[in-house]
KEKE-3310 file (N, C-alpha, C; in steps of 0.2 Angstrom, whole numbers, plus 5000, padded with zeros to 4 digits):
npx = (5004:5010:5016:5026:5028:5017:5009:4999:4987:4973:4975:4968:4961:4958:4949:4933:4927:4935:4931:4924:4933:4945:4960:4976:4990:5007:5019:5032:5037:5035:5024:5008:4994:4980:4966:4957:4962:4975:4984:4999:4999:5006:5023:5040:5038:5041:5048:5040:5039:5046:5063:5066:5060:5056:5056:5059:5064:5078:5082:5076:5084:5097:5095:5088:5090:5083:5074:5057:5042:5033:5020:5004:4997:5005:5010:5021:5023:5033:5045:5053:5067:5071:5076:5085:5086:5097:5109:5123:5128:5134:5128:5132:5132:5129:5138:5136:5135:5132:5120:5112:5113:5107:5094:5089:5089:5079:5068:5067:5065:5052:5045:5047:5038:5025:5008:4999:5006:5006:4992:4989:4996:4989:4977:4979:4984:4972:4965:4973:4970:4956:4956:4962:4952:4941:4946:4951:4957:4974:4975:4963:4964:4974:4968:4958:4966:4971:4959:4956:4967:4965:4953:4958:4967:4957:4952:4942:4941:4938:4927:4923:4925:4940:4939:4926:4928:4939:4933:4922:4930:4935:4924:4920:4930:4928:4916:4920:4929:4921:4921:4913:4907:4896:4888:4884:4894:4906:4903:4901:4914:4922:4918:4908:4893:4880:4873:4882:4892:4886:4882:4895:4900:4892:4896:4909:4907:4900:4909:4922:4918:4915:4912:4902:4898:4884:4884:4887:4875:4877:4890:4888:4882:4890:4896:4884:4879:4889:4889:4877:4879:4875:4872:4883:4876:4864:4870:4873:4861:4855:4863:4859:4845:4847:4854:4844:4834:4841:4841:4827:4826:4823:4831:4837:4840:4837:4841:4856:4861:4849:4843:4852:4850:4836:4836:4844:4836:4825:4832:4835:4823:4820:4831:4829:4833:4826:4826:4821:4814:4817:4830:4838:4836:4843:4856:4859:4857:4846:4828:4815:4804:4808:4815:4805:4797:4806:4807:4794:4793:4803:4798:4786:4790:4799:4791:4790:4783:4781:4779)
npy = (4994:5006:5020:5029:5047:5057:5070:5069:5063:5059:5053:5039:5029:5011:5004:5000:5005:5016:5026:5038:5045:5058:5061:5062:5073:5072:5083:5084:5071:5067:5060:5052:5049:5037:5043:5035:5021:5022:5019:5020:5029:5036:5039:5047:5060:5075:5090:5104:5117:5134:5137:5147:5161:5176:5193:5204:5207:5207:5199:5187:5183:5182:5173:5161:5144:5135:5140:5146:5138:5124:5126:5124:5131:5134:5128:5119:5118:5126:5121:5121:5126:5142:5151:5165:5183:5193:5193:5189:5180:5190:5201:5207:5211:5200:5193:5196:5184:5175:5180:5177:5163:5160:5165:5157:5145:5148:5149:5135:5129:5134:5128:5115:5111:5101:5097:5096:5103:5116:5118:5118:5129:5140:5138:5141:5154:5161:5158:5165:5178:5178:5177:5189:5198:5194:5195:5184:5173:5166:5153:5147:5148:5140:5128:5127:5125:5113:5105:5107:5100:5087:5085:5086:5075:5065:5065:5074:5085:5083:5088:5099:5116:5125:5137:5136:5124:5128:5138:5132:5124:5133:5139:5127:5126:5138:5135:5124:5130:5140:5153:5167:5168:5170:5159:5167:5177:5171:5166:5178:5184:5174:5175:5166:5156:5155:5143:5133:5133:5128:5116:5110:5110:5101:5090:5089:5087:5075:5066:5068:5065:5076:5084:5097:5109:5119:5137:5148:5158:5170:5174:5182:5194:5205:5208:5211:5222:5231:5234:5241:5251:5251:5254:5249:5245:5239:5228:5220:5218:5210:5199:5194:5191:5181:5171:5168:5163:5151:5144:5141:5133:5135:5139:5129:5122:5133:5148:5155:5168:5175:5173:5181:5194:5196:5196:5208:5217:5217:5221:5234:5240:5241:5249:5261:5262:5262:5253:5248:5231:5228:5233:5226:5214:5215:5218:5206:5197:5189:5186:5198:5192:5181:5187:5193:5182:5176:5186:5187:5174:5174:5185:5179:5168:5172:5181:5195:5210:5221:5232)
npz = (5000:5002:4993:4982:4982:4973:4965:4956:4958:4968:4985:4993:5006:5004:5011:5016:5028:5031:5023:5027:5034:5036:5026:5033:5033:5036:5037:5043:5044:5031:5026:5022:5030:5033:5041:5048:5050:5051:5042:5032:5017:5008:5006:5009:5004:4994:4999:4995:4999:5002:5006:5016:5024:5015:5013:5005:4988:4987:4999:4995:4984:4990:5000:4996:4989:4982:4974:4970:4977:4969:4957:4952:4943:4933:4917:4917:4930:4935:4933:4922:4911:4907:4894:4894:4891:4880:4887:4898:4913:4921:4917:4906:4888:4875:4862:4844:4837:4847:4851:4840:4841:4853:4851:4841:4848:4858:4849:4844:4856:4859:4848:4850:4860:4867:4862:4872:4882:4877:4877:4891:4895:4888:4894:4908:4907:4904:4915:4925:4921:4923:4937:4941:4937:4945:4957:4965:4978:4979:4983:4979:4966:4963:4967:4957:4946:4949:4948:4935:4929:4932:4925:4912:4913:4914:4901:4897:4889:4876:4864:4871:4875:4879:4887:4893:4901:4909:4916:4922:4931:4939:4945:4952:4961:4969:4975:4983:4992:4998:4992:4988:4973:4959:4947:4936:4937:4934:4921:4914:4916:4910:4897:4891:4888:4900:4900:4894:4903:4915:4910:4908:4921:4928:4921:4926:4940:4940:4933:4940:4952:4962:4977:4980:4991:4996:4994:5008:5013:5020:5016:5004:5009:5012:4999:4991:4999:4998:4985:4984:4992:5006:5024:5038:5049:5043:5036:5047:5053:5043:5043:5055:5052:5043:5051:5060:5051:5047:5058:5059:5049:5035:5025:5017:5002:4995:4984:4988:4985:4983:4995:5003:4997:5000:5014:5016:5010:5019:5031:5027:5026:5040:5044:5038:5025:5011:4997:4981:4977:4965:4962:4971:4965:4953:4957:4963:4953:4951:4948:4952:4956:4963:4974:4980:4984:4993:5003:5008:5013:5023:5032:5036:5043:5053:5059:5057:5058:5048:5034)
capx = (5000:5015:5018:5030:5024:5015:5004:4995:4981:4971:4976:4962:4962:4954:4945:4926:4926:4939:4929:4922:4938:4950:4967:4981:4997:5012:5024:5038:5039:5034:5020:5001:4991:4973:4963:4953:4966:4982:4989:5003:4997:5011:5029:5045:5036:5046:5046:5039:5039:5052:5068:5066:5055:5059:5051:5061:5067:5085:5082:5075:5090:5103:5094:5085:5094:5079:5069:5050:5038:5029:5014:5000:4995:5010:5010:5027:5024:5038:5052:5056:5072:5069:5081:5084:5088:5104:5115:5126:5127:5136:5124:5135:5128:5132:5141:5131:5135:5129:5113:5108:5113:5101:5088:5087:5087:5072:5063:5066:5062:5045:5042:5047:5033:5020:5002:4996:5009:5003:4985:4989:4999:4984:4971:4981:4984:4965:4964:4976:4966:4950:4958:4963:4945:4936:4949:4950:4964:4979:4974:4957:4966:4978:4963:4955:4971:4971:4953:4957:4972:4961:4949:4962:4969:4951:4950:4935:4942:4935:4920:4921:4929:4944:4936:4921:4930:4943:4928:4919:4934:4936:4918:4920:4935:4925:4911:4923:4932:4916:4923:4907:4907:4891:4889:4884:4900:4911:4901:4903:4921:4925:4915:4904:4886:4879:4871:4887:4896:4882:4883:4902:4900:4888:4901:4915:4904:4899:4915:4927:4916:4916:4907:4902:4893:4880:4887:4884:4871:4880:4896:4886:4879:4895:4896:4878:4879:4894:4887:4871:4881:4871:4876:4885:4870:4860:4873:4873:4854:4854:4866:4855:4840:4849:4855:4837:4831:4844:4838:4820:4827:4820:4836:4839:4838:4835:4846:4860:4861:4842:4842:4856:4846:4830:4838:4846:4830:4821:4836:4835:4817:4821:4836:4827:4836:4821:4827:4816:4816:4820:4837:4841:4836:4848:4862:4860:4857:4840:4822:4812:4799:4812:4816:4798:4795:4810:4805:4788:4794:4807:4794:4781:4793:4802:4786:4791:4776:4781:4778)
capy = (5000:5012:5022:5035:5053:5060:5075:5069:5059:5059:5047:5037:5022:5007:5000:5003:5008:5022:5031:5044:5048:5062:5059:5066:5074:5073:5086:5083:5065:5066:5054:5054:5043:5037:5045:5029:5015:5024:5016:5024:5029:5039:5041:5050:5066:5080:5096:5109:5124:5138:5136:5152:5167:5182:5199:5208:5204:5206:5194:5181:5182:5180:5167:5155:5140:5130:5143:5146:5132:5122:5129:5120:5136:5135:5122:5115:5118:5130:5117:5121:5130:5148:5154:5172:5188:5192:5195:5183:5180:5196:5207:5210:5209:5194:5195:5195:5177:5171:5182:5173:5156:5159:5166:5150:5140:5150:5147:5128:5127:5135:5123:5108:5110:5096:5100:5097:5109:5122:5119:5120:5136:5144:5138:5144:5161:5163:5157:5170:5184:5178:5178:5197:5202:5193:5196:5177:5172:5162:5146:5145:5147:5133:5122:5127:5122:5105:5102:5107:5095:5081:5085:5084:5068:5061:5066:5078:5091:5082:5091:5105:5122:5126:5142:5133:5119:5131:5142:5127:5122:5139:5139:5122:5128:5143:5132:5120:5135:5145:5160:5169:5170:5166:5156:5172:5181:5167:5166:5184:5185:5169:5176:5160:5156:5152:5136:5129:5133:5124:5109:5107:5110:5095:5085:5089:5084:5068:5062:5068:5064:5081:5086:5104:5111:5125:5143:5151:5165:5176:5177:5187:5200:5211:5210:5215:5228:5236:5236:5245:5257:5251:5255:5243:5242:5235:5222:5216:5215:5205:5193:5191:5188:5174:5166:5166:5159:5145:5140:5139:5128:5137:5141:5123:5121:5140:5151:5158:5175:5177:5174:5187:5200:5197:5198:5215:5221:5218:5225:5240:5243:5243:5255:5267:5262:5259:5252:5243:5224:5227:5235:5220:5208:5217:5217:5199:5192:5185:5189:5201:5188:5177:5191:5194:5176:5175:5191:5184:5168:5176:5188:5175:5163:5176:5185:5202:5213:5228:5232)
capz = (5000:5002:4987:4981:4982:4967:4965:4950:4959:4975:4989:4997:5009:5000:5016:5016:5035:5031:5018:5030:5038:5031:5025:5037:5030:5041:5033:5046:5042:5024:5025:5021:5033:5034:5047:5051:5052:5052:5037:5028:5010:5004:5010:5005:5001:4993:5002:4990:5001:5001:5011:5021:5022:5012:5013:4999:4982:4989:5003:4991:4979:4993:5004:4993:4985:4979:4970:4972:4977:4963:4956:4947:4939:4927:4913:4918:4937:4937:4933:4915:4910:4903:4890:4896:4886:4877:4892:4902:4920:4924:4914:4900:4882:4871:4855:4839:4835:4852:4851:4835:4843:4858:4848:4838:4854:4860:4844:4844:4862:4858:4843:4852:4866:4865:4861:4879:4886:4874:4879:4898:4895:4886:4899:4914:4905:4905:4922:4929:4919:4927:4944:4942:4936:4950:4964:4968:4981:4975:4985:4975:4959:4963:4967:4951:4941:4950:4945:4927:4927:4933:4919:4906:4913:4912:4894:4897:4885:4870:4863:4875:4874:4884:4891:4897:4906:4914:4920:4927:4936:4944:4949:4957:4967:4973:4979:4988:4997:5000:4990:4985:4966:4957:4941:4931:4937:4931:4914:4911:4915:4905:4890:4889:4890:4906:4899:4893:4910:4919:4907:4909:4928:4929:4919:4931:4946:4939:4931:4944:4959:4966:4982:4981:4996:4995:4997:5014:5011:5023:5012:4999:5012:5011:4992:4989:5003:4996:4978:4984:4997:5012:5030:5042:5053:5038:5035:5053:5054:5038:5045:5060:5049:5040:5056:5063:5046:5047:5064:5057:5044:5029:5020:5014:4995:4992:4981:4993:4984:4984:5003:5005:4995:5004:5021:5015:5009:5025:5035:5024:5029:5047:5045:5034:5018:5007:4990:4978:4976:4958:4963:4974:4960:4948:4960:4965:4947:4951:4946:4957:4959:4968:4979:4983:4987:4999:5008:5011:5017:5029:5036:5039:5047:5058:5062:5056:5057:5045:5027)
cpx = (5004:5017:5023:5026:5023:5009:4999:4988:4979:4973:4971:4964:4956:4949:4938:4925:4930:4936:4927:4927:4943:4957:4972:4988:5002:5018:5031:5041:5039:5030:5013:4998:4983:4971:4959:4958:4973:4987:4993:5002:5002:5017:5034:5042:5041:5043:5046:5038:5046:5056:5068:5062:5059:5054:5053:5064:5075:5086:5081:5081:5096:5102:5092:5091:5090:5074:5062:5047:5035:5023:5010:4997:4999:5010:5015:5028:5030:5045:5056:5062:5070:5075:5080:5085:5095:5109:5117:5125:5129:5133:5127:5132:5132:5134:5135:5130:5131:5122:5109:5108:5107:5095:5085:5086:5080:5067:5062:5063:5054:5042:5042:5042:5028:5013:4999:4999:5007:4996:4985:4991:4993:4978:4973:4982:4977:4963:4966:4972:4959:4951:4959:4956:4941:4939:4949:4957:4968:4977:4968:4959:4970:4974:4960:4960:4972:4965:4954:4962:4969:4956:4952:4965:4963:4948:4943:4936:4939:4928:4918:4927:4934:4942:4931:4923:4934:4938:4924:4923:4935:4930:4917:4925:4932:4920:4915:4927:4928:4918:4917:4908:4901:4892:4888:4891:4906:4910:4903:4910:4925:4923:4912:4897:4885:4877:4877:4891:4892:4883:4890:4903:4897:4893:4906:4913:4903:4905:4921:4925:4917:4911:4907:4896:4890:4884:4883:4881:4874:4886:4894:4883:4884:4895:4890:4878:4883:4892:4881:4873:4876:4875:4878:4880:4865:4863:4872:4866:4852:4857:4862:4849:4841:4851:4848:4833:4834:4842:4831:4820:4823:4825:4838:4836:4836:4842:4850:4860:4854:4841:4846:4852:4840:4831:4840:4840:4826:4825:4836:4829:4817:4825:4835:4830:4831:4823:4822:4819:4819:4828:4841:4842:4842:4855:4864:4860:4851:4834:4819:4807:4802:4813:4810:4796:4799:4809:4799:4789:4798:4802:4789:4784:4796:4797:4787:4785:4777:4780:4784)
cpy = (5006:5014:5028:5041:5055:5064:5075:5065:5060:5052:5045:5030:5018:5003:5004:5007:5014:5027:5038:5047:5052:5059:5064:5067:5076:5076:5085:5076:5063:5060:5056:5047:5043:5039:5040:5024:5017:5021:5021:5024:5031:5040:5044:5056:5071:5086:5101:5116:5127:5136:5140:5157:5173:5187:5204:5204:5202:5200:5187:5179:5179:5174:5161:5151:5135:5133:5143:5139:5130:5125:5126:5125:5138:5128:5117:5115:5122:5127:5118:5126:5136:5151:5162:5177:5188:5195:5189:5184:5186:5202:5210:5207:5204:5197:5194:5188:5173:5173:5178:5166:5155:5161:5160:5145:5142:5148:5139:5126:5128:5130:5116:5106:5105:5100:5101:5102:5115:5123:5121:5127:5141:5144:5142:5152:5164:5163:5163:5177:5184:5179:5186:5200:5201:5193:5189:5176:5166:5154:5143:5144:5141:5127:5121:5124:5115:5102:5101:5101:5088:5080:5083:5077:5063:5061:5069:5084:5090:5084:5096:5110:5123:5132:5140:5129:5123:5135:5138:5125:5127:5140:5133:5123:5133:5140:5128:5124:5140:5152:5162:5172:5166:5164:5162:5176:5177:5167:5172:5186:5180:5170:5170:5161:5152:5144:5131:5128:5128:5117:5106:5106:5103:5089:5084:5085:5077:5064:5062:5067:5069:5082:5093:5106:5117:5131:5145:5157:5171:5179:5182:5193:5206:5213:5214:5222:5233:5239:5241:5251:5257:5252:5248:5240:5238:5228:5217:5213:5210:5199:5190:5188:5181:5169:5163:5161:5152:5141:5138:5134:5129:5139:5135:5123:5128:5143:5156:5166:5178:5178:5180:5193:5201:5199:5206:5219:5222:5222:5232:5244:5245:5249:5261:5268:5258:5259:5247:5236:5223:5229:5229:5214:5209:5216:5210:5194:5187:5189:5193:5197:5183:5181:5192:5188:5174:5180:5189:5178:5170:5180:5184:5170:5166:5180:5192:5206:5220:5227:5235)
cpz = (5000:4995:4987:4980:4975:4968:4960:4952:4966:4978:4993:5000:5005:5005:5016:5023:5035:5026:5020:5034:5033:5031:5029:5033:5035:5037:5036:5044:5035:5022:5025:5024:5033:5040:5051:5054:5053:5047:5033:5020:5006:5009:5006:5001:5000:4996:4997:4992:5001:5007:5017:5019:5020:5011:5008:4994:4984:4994:5000:4987:4983:4998:5001:4989:4981:4974:4973:4973:4970:4963:4951:4942:4933:4924:4915:4926:4939:4937:4927:4915:4905:4900:4890:4890:4884:4881:4896:4909:4924:4922:4908:4893:4878:4865:4850:4837:4840:4853:4846:4837:4848:4856:4844:4843:4857:4855:4844:4850:4862:4853:4846:4858:4863:4865:4868:4883:4884:4877:4886:4899:4893:4891:4905:4913:4906:4912:4927:4927:4923:4935:4945:4942:4942:4957:4968:4971:4977:4977:4981:4968:4958:4963:4960:4946:4943:4948:4938:4925:4928:4927:4913:4907:4912:4905:4893:4892:4878:4869:4867:4874:4880:4889:4896:4902:4911:4919:4925:4932:4941:4948:4954:4963:4971:4977:4984:4993:4999:4998:4986:4978:4963:4950:4935:4931:4933:4923:4911:4910:4910:4898:4887:4891:4896:4906:4898:4899:4914:4917:4909:4917:4930:4927:4924:4938:4945:4937:4936:4952:4964:4971:4984:4986:4994:4998:5004:5012:5014:5020:5007:5002:5010:5004:4990:4993:5000:4989:4978:4989:5003:5018:5033:5046:5049:5037:5041:5055:5049:5040:5051:5058:5046:5045:5059:5058:5046:5053:5063:5052:5037:5023:5015:5007:4991:4989:4986:4992:4985:4991:5005:5003:4999:5011:5021:5014:5015:5030:5033:5026:5036:5048:5041:5027:5013:4999:4988:4977:4969:4958:4966:4969:4955:4951:4962:4959:4947:4949:4953:4960:4964:4974:4983:4987:4994:5004:5011:5015:5024:5034:5039:5044:5054:5062:5062:5054:5054:5038:5023)
residu = (UNK:UNK:UNK:UNK:UNK:UNK:UNK:UNK:UNK:UNK:UNK:UNK:UNK:UNK:UNK:UNK:UNK:UNK:UNK:UNK:UNK:UNK:UNK:UNK:UNK:UNK:UNK:UNK:UNK:UNK:UNK:UNK:UNK:UNK:UNK:UNK:UNK:UNK:UNK:UNK:UNK:UNK:UNK:UNK:UNK:UNK:UNK:UNK:UNK:UNK:UNK:UNK:UNK:UNK:UNK:UNK:UNK:UNK:UNK:UNK:UNK:UNK:UNK:UNK:UNK:UNK:UNK:UNK:UNK:UNK:UNK:UNK:UNK:UNK:UNK:UNK:UNK:UNK:UNK:UNK:UNK:UNK:UNK:UNK:UNK:UNK:UNK:UNK:UNK:UNK:UNK:UNK:UNK:UNK:UNK:UNK:UNK:UNK:UNK:UNK:UNK:UNK:UNK:UNK:UNK:UNK:UNK:UNK:UNK:UNK:UNK:UNK:UNK:UNK:UNK:UNK:UNK:UNK:UNK:UNK:UNK:UNK:UNK:UNK:UNK:UNK:UNK:UNK:UNK:UNK:UNK:UNK:UNK:UNK:UNK:UNK:UNK:UNK:UNK:UNK:UNK:UNK:UNK:UNK:UNK:UNK:UNK:UNK:UNK:UNK:UNK:UNK:UNK:UNK:UNK:UNK:UNK:UNK:UNK:UNK:UNK:UNK:UNK:UNK:UNK:UNK:UNK:UNK:UNK:UNK:UNK:UNK:UNK:UNK:UNK:UNK:UNK:UNK:UNK:UNK:UNK:UNK:UNK:UNK:UNK:UNK:UNK:UNK:UNK:UNK:UNK:UNK:UNK:UNK:UNK:UNK:UNK:UNK:UNK:UNK:UNK:UNK:UNK:UNK:UNK:UNK:UNK:UNK:UNK:UNK:UNK:UNK:UNK:UNK:UNK:UNK:UNK:UNK:UNK:UNK:UNK:UNK:UNK:UNK:UNK:UNK:UNK:UNK:UNK:UNK:UNK:UNK:UNK:UNK:UNK:UNK:UNK:UNK:UNK:UNK:UNK:UNK:UNK:UNK:UNK:UNK:UNK:UNK:UNK:UNK:UNK:UNK:UNK:UNK:UNK:UNK:UNK:UNK:UNK:UNK:UNK:UNK:UNK:UNK:UNK:UNK:UNK:UNK:UNK:UNK:UNK:UNK:UNK:UNK:UNK:UNK:UNK:UNK:UNK:UNK:UNK:UNK:UNK:UNK:UNK:UNK:UNK:UNK:UNK:UNK:UNK:UNK:UNK:UNK:UNK:UNK:UNK:UNK:UNK:UNK:UNK:UNK:UNK:UNK:UNK:UNK:UNK)
# end
C-alpha cells in the first residue's frame, strides 16, 4: 500500500470503513496517513515549500537555494528552464553570434513543446486573467488548476471548449472553498454562455466525483451591501435575519444569493434604507419575483410585522 509521492492523483484508503475519515498529511515525516486505520498511504514526500522566508526581492535572491515552490497554475509547474535575454550571468551583452545562437534556441524550444503543454499554458493564462478580474485568492486558483488538470487527465476536453472547462473548474474551486462568486460572474468573466458553463460543471461533478457544498448565504451579504452602498448596521441586521432563518430551517435548497438579497431588503426597511426589490434583484442576478418570494417567506417565518 505504500507508494512514492506523486501530486497527479488523489490518495484514498481502500477500506470501506475508512471512507468517511479524512486523509492526514504529516509534513515533518513526509507521510500521508489514513485518518481511520492509520495506514501509511504515501511516504518520502518531497518538500515543496520555500527554504526560508523572504520579505524583499534582495532577501529572496541572497537566501534562497531552491527557488520558488511548485505551482499548478503553470503548465510545467515552474520546473522548466527559461532561456533568458541576450545577456550573460554578469549582465554583459552577448556577441552578435551568440545572440543569433540563443535566439534560435528559444525558437526551437518553443516549437518543440507538446500540444498538451501548449494547451495547459493557454488555459492557465486565461485562468490568471479571470483571477485578476474577479479578485480570487491564490489558493482558490491553485485548486482550480488542480481540478482542470484532473479533467484533462480524464480526457474531458474532447468536445468541450477550453474556456468553458477552465471556468467550470474555477467555479467548482470557489464552491469548495466557499469563495462567493456566482455562476453568472464566472460566465461573464470567461465570456461564455451560462448554459454551457452549467453543462460542463455537471460533467465535472459527475466524472470527477466532486462534492460541492452549497454557498453560505452570509458570504454574499457584504458583496451585495457594498454594491448598493448600504450601512454597516444594515449588514449586521441582515446577518441576524439569515442566522434566525437557518435556525428555522427554511434556507435549505434555496438560492443563497436570493436569501442574502431578501435579508438585506428587510434589514434596509428597518434601518430606513428603502430600496426597491428590483434593485436588489439586479444586484443579485436573480428575478424580482424570487426576491419577493424569499422576503415573504422570511417575514412569515420570523414574524416580522412591518411592510
